[in-house]
C-alpha positions as CSV (number, residue, x, y, z in Angstrom):
1,M,11.3,42.0,100.2
2,R,9.6,41.5,96.8
3,K,9.5,44.4,94.4
4,I,6.3,45.2,92.7
5,L,5.6,47.7,89.9
6,L,2.0,48.8,89.4
7,M,1.1,50.4,86.1
8,S,-2.1,52.4,85.9
9,G,-4.1,53.7,82.9
10,L,-3.8,56.8,80.8
11,S,-6.8,58.6,82.3
12,K,-6.4,60.5,85.5
13,G,-8.9,59.8,88.3
14,G,-10.5,56.7,86.8
15,G,-11.6,53.5,88.5
16,A,-8.5,51.6,87.6
17,E,-6.3,54.2,89.2
18,R,-8.5,54.1,92.3
19,V,-8.2,50.3,92.7
20,L,-4.5,50.3,92.0
21,S,-3.9,53.0,94.6
22,I,-5.8,51.0,97.2
23,L,-3.7,47.9,96.3
24,A,-0.5,49.8,96.4
25,N,-1.1,51.0,99.9
26,D,-2.1,47.5,101.0
27,F,0.9,45.8,99.4
28,S,3.3,48.3,101.1
29,D,1.6,47.8,104.4
30,N,2.2,44.0,104.0
31,G,6.0,44.4,103.5
32,Y,6.3,44.7,99.7
33,S,8.5,47.3,98.0
34,V,6.0,49.1,95.7
35,V,6.3,51.5,92.8
36,F,3.1,53.1,91.5
37,S,3.7,54.3,87.9
38,S,1.5,56.6,85.8
39,F,1.7,58.9,82.8
40,Y,0.9,62.2,84.6
41,N,2.6,64.0,87.5
42,N,-0.1,64.2,90.1
43,G,-2.3,61.2,90.8
44,Y,-5.9,61.8,92.0
45,Y,-5.9,59.2,94.8
46,P,-3.6,59.3,97.8
47,L,-0.7,56.9,98.3
48,N,1.1,56.4,101.6
49,N,4.7,57.4,102.1
50,K,6.1,53.9,101.6
51,V,4.9,53.8,98.0
52,K,7.3,55.2,95.5
53,K,6.1,57.0,92.3
54,K,7.3,56.9,88.8
55,V,6.0,59.0,85.9
56,F,6.6,57.7,82.3
57,N,6.5,60.3,79.5
58,S,4.1,59.0,76.9
59,S,4.5,61.8,74.4
60,N,7.0,59.8,72.3
61,K,6.0,56.1,71.9
62,L,9.5,54.8,71.2
63,L,11.0,56.6,74.1
64,L,8.2,55.4,76.3
65,L,9.0,51.8,75.4
66,Y,12.7,52.4,76.0
67,D,12.0,54.1,79.3
68,I,9.8,51.2,80.6
69,R,12.3,48.6,79.5
70,R,15.2,50.4,81.1
71,Y,13.3,51.1,84.3
72,V,12.1,47.5,84.8
73,R,15.6,46.1,84.0
74,L,17.5,48.5,86.4
75,N,15.0,48.0,89.3
76,K,14.8,44.2,88.9
77,F,11.1,44.0,89.8
78,D,9.7,40.6,90.8
79,V,6.2,41.3,89.6
80,V,4.6,43.9,87.3
81,I,0.8,44.4,87.5
82,C,-0.9,46.2,84.6
83,F,-4.5,47.5,84.7
84,M,-6.2,48.0,81.3
85,Y,-5.1,46.3,78.1
86,P,-3.2,49.3,76.4
87,I,-0.9,49.3,79.4
88,S,-0.5,45.5,79.1
89,Y,0.5,45.4,75.5
90,T,2.8,48.5,75.9
91,L,4.6,46.7,78.7
92,C,4.8,43.4,76.8
93,I,6.2,45.1,73.7
94,A,8.7,47.0,75.9
95,L,10.0,43.8,77.5
96,L,10.3,41.7,74.3
97,G,13.4,39.6,74.4
98,M,14.4,40.7,77.9
99,R,16.1,38.1,80.0
100,N,15.0,37.5,83.6
101,K,11.7,39.3,83.0
102,P,9.5,39.9,86.0
103,F,6.2,38.0,86.3
104,I,3.5,39.9,84.6
105,I,-0.1,40.1,85.8
106,S,-2.5,41.8,83.4
107,S,-6.0,42.9,84.4
108,E,-9.1,43.5,82.2
109,R,-11.0,46.4,83.6
110,S,-14.0,47.0,81.3
111,D,-16.3,45.3,78.8
112,P,-14.0,43.4,76.3
113,S,-16.9,43.1,73.8
114,K,-16.8,46.8,73.1
115,P,-14.9,47.7,69.9
116,T,-11.3,48.9,70.4
117,H,-10.1,52.2,68.9
118,H,-8.0,50.4,66.3
119,K,-8.4,46.9,64.8
120,I,-4.8,46.0,65.7
121,E,-5.6,46.6,69.4
122,K,-7.9,43.6,69.5
123,Y,-4.9,41.4,68.5
124,L,-2.5,43.2,70.8
125,R,-4.9,42.7,73.7
126,I,-5.0,39.0,73.3
127,W,-1.3,38.7,72.5
128,S,-0.4,40.7,75.6
129,Y,-2.7,38.6,77.8
130,N,-1.1,35.4,76.5
131,S,2.3,37.0,77.0
132,S,1.4,37.5,80.7
133,N,1.8,35.0,83.4
134,H,-1.7,35.6,84.7
135,V,-4.8,37.6,83.8
136,V,-7.2,38.9,86.4
137,F,-10.8,39.6,85.5
138,Q,-13.5,41.3,87.6
139,T,-16.4,39.1,86.5
140,E,-17.0,35.7,85.0
141,Q,-18.8,37.3,82.0
142,A,-15.6,39.2,81.1
143,R,-13.5,36.1,81.4
144,N,-15.9,34.1,79.3
145,Y,-15.3,36.5,76.4
146,F,-11.7,35.2,76.1
147,K,-12.4,31.5,76.8
148,N,-11.4,30.4,73.3
149,S,-8.4,32.7,72.9
150,L,-6.4,32.7,76.2
151,K,-3.9,30.1,77.1
152,C,-2.6,31.7,80.3
153,K,-3.9,31.2,83.8
154,T,-6.8,33.4,84.8
155,S,-8.7,34.3,87.9
156,I,-11.5,36.6,89.1
157,I,-10.9,39.2,91.8
158,E,-13.4,41.9,92.5
159,N,-12.6,45.5,93.4
160,P,-11.7,46.3,97.1
161,I,-13.7,48.9,99.0
162,S,-11.6,51.6,100.6
163,D,-11.0,51.3,104.4
164,N,-11.6,55.1,104.5
165,L,-15.3,54.8,104.0
166,P,-17.3,56.4,106.9
167,E,-19.9,54.4,108.8
168,P,-23.3,54.3,107.1
169,Y,-25.4,57.4,107.7
170,K,-28.1,56.9,110.3
171,G,-30.0,60.2,110.0
172,I,-32.7,61.4,107.7
173,R,-31.3,61.3,104.2
174,K,-31.3,64.3,101.8
175,K,-34.0,64.5,99.2
176,N,-31.6,64.1,96.3
177,I,-30.3,61.6,93.8
178,I,-26.5,61.3,93.3
179,A,-24.7,60.0,90.3
180,I,-20.9,59.8,90.0
181,G,-18.6,59.1,87.1
182,R,-16.8,60.2,84.0
183,L,-19.1,62.3,81.7
184,T,-19.0,59.9,78.8
185,E,-21.5,58.0,76.6
186,Q,-20.7,54.8,78.6
187,K,-22.3,56.3,81.8
188,N,-25.5,57.4,80.1
189,F,-26.1,60.5,82.2
190,E,-28.4,61.8,79.5
191,L,-31.0,59.1,80.3
192,L,-30.9,60.0,84.0
193,I,-31.4,63.7,83.3
194,R,-34.4,63.1,81.0
195,V,-36.0,60.8,83.6
196,F,-35.4,63.3,86.3
197,L,-37.4,65.8,84.3
198,K,-40.5,63.7,85.0
199,I,-39.5,63.0,88.6
200,S,-39.0,66.8,89.4
201,K,-42.5,67.6,88.2
202,E,-44.0,65.2,90.8
203,Y,-41.5,65.6,93.6
204,K,-40.4,69.2,93.4
205,E,-38.3,69.0,96.6
206,Y,-35.8,66.5,94.9
207,R,-32.5,67.5,93.3
208,L,-30.1,65.6,91.0
209,D,-26.4,66.0,91.8
210,I,-23.9,64.6,89.2
211,F,-20.3,64.5,90.2
212,G,-17.8,64.0,87.3
213,E,-15.7,65.5,84.6
214,G,-15.3,64.4,80.9
215,P,-15.9,65.2,77.3
216,L,-19.7,65.3,77.5
217,K,-19.9,68.0,80.1
218,S,-20.9,70.8,77.8
219,R,-23.5,68.7,76.1
220,L,-25.1,67.6,79.4
221,E,-25.1,71.2,80.7
222,S,-26.9,72.2,77.4
223,L,-29.4,69.5,77.9
224,I,-30.1,70.6,81.5
225,C,-30.7,74.2,80.2
226,E,-32.9,72.9,77.4
227,L,-35.1,71.0,79.8
228,S,-35.2,74.0,82.2
229,L,-33.7,72.0,85.0
230,N,-31.0,74.5,86.1
231,E,-32.5,75.0,89.5
232,V,-32.6,71.3,90.4
233,V,-29.8,69.6,88.5
234,T,-26.1,70.4,89.0
235,I,-23.0,68.9,87.5
236,H,-20.2,69.2,90.2
237,D,-16.5,68.6,89.8
238,F,-15.0,65.6,91.6
239,T,-14.4,66.4,95.3
240,D,-12.3,64.9,98.1
241,D,-15.4,64.9,100.3
242,I,-17.4,62.6,98.0
243,Y,-17.8,59.8,100.6
244,N,-19.6,62.1,103.0
245,I,-21.7,63.6,100.3
246,L,-22.6,60.1,99.0
247,N,-23.3,58.8,102.5
248,E,-26.1,61.4,103.2
249,S,-27.7,61.2,99.8
250,G,-31.2,60.0,99.3
251,M,-30.3,57.5,96.6
252,Y,-27.5,56.6,94.2
253,I,-28.0,55.7,90.5
254,S,-25.8,54.2,87.9
255,C,-27.2,54.2,84.4
256,S,-24.1,52.7,82.7
257,N,-24.4,51.0,79.3
258,Y,-21.4,48.8,80.3
259,E,-18.9,48.6,83.2
260,G,-16.2,46.6,84.6
261,I,-17.2,46.9,88.2
262,S,-18.3,50.4,89.3
263,N,-16.3,51.6,92.3
264,T,-18.9,54.2,93.2
265,M,-21.6,51.5,93.0
266,L,-19.7,49.4,95.5
267,E,-19.2,52.4,97.8
268,A,-22.8,53.4,97.7
269,L,-23.9,49.8,98.5
270,A,-21.3,49.6,101.3
271,L,-22.6,52.9,102.8
272,G,-26.2,51.6,102.7
273,V,-27.3,54.3,100.2
274,P,-30.4,53.0,98.4
275,S,-29.1,52.2,94.9
276,I,-30.5,51.7,91.4
277,C,-28.1,50.2,88.8
278,T,-28.3,48.9,85.3
279,D,-27.8,45.2,84.9
280,C,-25.2,46.0,82.3
281,P,-22.2,44.0,80.8
282,V,-19.9,42.7,82.1
283,G,-22.1,41.7,85.1
284,G,-20.5,43.6,87.9
285,A,-23.8,45.0,89.2
286,K,-25.5,41.6,89.2
287,M,-22.5,40.1,91.1
288,N,-23.0,42.6,94.0
289,I,-26.7,43.5,94.0
290,V,-29.3,41.0,95.2
291,N,-32.3,42.6,93.5
292,E,-34.7,44.2,96.0
293,K,-32.5,43.1,99.0
294,N,-29.6,45.5,98.9
295,G,-30.4,47.5,95.7
296,L,-32.5,47.5,92.5
297,L,-31.4,46.2,89.1
298,I,-32.9,47.6,85.9
299,D,-32.4,47.0,82.2
300,V,-29.9,49.1,80.3
301,N,-31.3,52.3,78.7
302,N,-34.8,51.6,80.0
303,E,-36.5,54.9,80.8
304,I,-39.7,53.4,82.2
305,Q,-37.9,51.0,84.6
306,L,-35.6,53.8,85.8
307,Y,-38.6,56.1,86.4
308,N,-40.5,53.4,88.3
309,A,-37.5,52.5,90.4
310,I,-36.8,56.1,91.5
311,K,-40.5,56.6,92.3
312,K,-40.6,53.4,94.4
313,L,-37.6,54.5,96.5
314,I,-39.0,58.0,97.0
315,T,-42.5,56.9,98.1
316,N,-41.6,53.8,100.1
317,K,-39.1,54.6,102.8
318,E,-39.4,51.3,104.6
319,Y,-38.6,49.6,101.3
320,S,-35.5,51.7,100.8
321,K,-34.5,51.2,104.5
322,V,-34.1,47.5,103.8
323,F,-31.3,48.3,101.3
324,S,-29.6,50.5,103.8
325,D,-29.7,47.8,106.5
326,N,-28.0,45.3,104.2
327,Y,-24.9,47.4,103.6
328,H,-22.7,44.7,105.1
329,M,-23.5,42.3,102.2
330,V,-20.8,44.1,100.2
331,R,-18.8,46.0,102.8
332,D,-17.5,42.9,104.6
333,R,-16.9,40.7,101.5
334,L,-14.9,43.3,99.6
335,S,-12.8,44.7,102.4
336,V,-9.2,45.7,101.5
337,K,-8.1,42.8,103.7
338,N,-10.1,40.2,101.8
339,V,-9.5,41.5,98.3
340,G,-5.9,42.5,98.9
341,G,-5.3,39.1,100.4
342,K,-6.4,37.4,97.1
343,W,-3.9,39.6,95.2
344,I,-1.1,38.7,97.6
345,D,-1.9,35.0,97.3
346,L,-1.6,35.3,93.5
347,I,1.7,37.2,93.7
348,E,3.2,34.6,96.1
349,S,2.0,31.7,93.9
350,F,4.7,32.6,91.4
351,F,7.4,31.9,94.0
352,I,6.2,28.5,95.3
353,N,8.6,25.8,94.1
């Protein structure tokens, strides 16, 4: 039985953790011994009983490096999979000089063209990827960013869609817009709120429901008050019932300035929720939305296009029903069986003589 260590990011409840938790459960169901590691005690996404958990204390960087090195050495993992570049370079530094190291798979999860927090991180990112045995990207656009700097093998594997999704809703959808994600500049919820101000004046029965937590919560709540939208716009905390809430919603919108691949976008498409998404770097929306067939693509930060797209979905129910009927375009292709199988093929490729 091969032993796999999965290392998730520093933020709790993010997209990387969600994908890794799905993969952890799938790997364990396929006979692998799996450890899911994180830097906080309670993960946001469920793991089955066969997946072991490890919490690394990140408060002291030197002790963290020692703890990772010792844990990997004592447990003799065959493969370590790291999501997000800070985890990749932390692991590679921790394992410097170690004999009989496990195979390392690093995975880029966002837009690599965005500036890193510190200049040295740009170097560490490339160094750690070249120190890995393989790097997985979500999109071709993300891989092309490194085409002149990476010497290791690479591949593209998209995100899996959870098997726990309900069947697409067949009833009359609610008159609301739903948006889901971390409350950060990246997600551009401010644009959505400002556009909804115009929508609410024409279609008074519609509501905007934002589900998320993050550093911009107070600022967004102040904007809602400033625009007198308190009665029709609500920021909700994340909830375990999000799939059912999403499934019955009138439409889903992602206004992101950049993304790896949005998990909530994939889930909305797979549930047949009429969806509007920005065609943002690094190309995840364009990979999964055939414009006007299973969703609508708009330019980043384009208020007029967003307004027109929302109005079109509200006023033309037959048009939006086409999107709902094409839910299978994403749901079948990105099933856990299909995407997990690609990861398992990659893992097993290291052990082919």
